[in-house]
N, C-alpha and C positions, 0 to 999 in steps of 0.2 A: 503493500499499499504506499509506503514512504517513497519508494522508488517512483511509483506513478505520480505522486504529488510532486516530486522533484522535477519530473519530466513536464508537467503542466506549468511549473513555475519558470522552466527554461524557454517556454514559448516566447518569441520575441516581444510581443506586446502583452504579456500576461499581467493579470491584476487579480486582487484577492476575490473579487465577485466572481470572476470567471472560474477560478480554481474551486471555489465554494459550490458554484452551479454543477460543474462537471462532476464533482465528488458526490453531490446529492444524487444526480442521475445514476452514476455507476454503482453506488452503494445498494440500490434497489435490487439489482440482480447481478451476480458475478459475470454473466455473459456479456453484460454491457461493458464492463471494463475491458474484457478481452478485445471487443470490437474497436472500442476507442484507442486502446494500445496499438492495435494493428494499424488503425488509421494514422496515428502519430508516427509509427515506425516507417510507414510508406510515404508519408508527407512531412519530412522534417522541417520544411520551410513554412508550414501552415501557420497562419495567424489565428487569433482567438476567434475572429468572425468565421473563418474557415472551419474550425473545429466545432463551434456552436451550430453553424449551418449543417454540418455532417450529422451531428447529434439530433437536430430537430427533424432530419429526414428518416431517421430510424423508425421502424414500424411501431415500436413500443413506446415511442416518445410520449404520445398523448395519454397513455394508460394512467400515468400518475395524475395529470391534469383532470382526467374524467373521474378518477377516484376522489379527488379533493373536492370537485364540483358536486358529487353525489353526497358526500358528507355534509357539505355546507348548504345544499339546495333544499 
């Protein structure tokens, strides 16, 4: 986990909110971290917007939002 956080912090335009958001996403399912790690490995020059865009395109991205909406709705 610490290695993954370090990798996120090394992104050229990394900032606290970015790292926190990615960590919140990947902590929900171990498979999510694997997918994001693979993306980072294959796209070493990716910026935060590229990474967040990639995450938002994942099929399970909206699962959490739907769950939160159902709880508060």
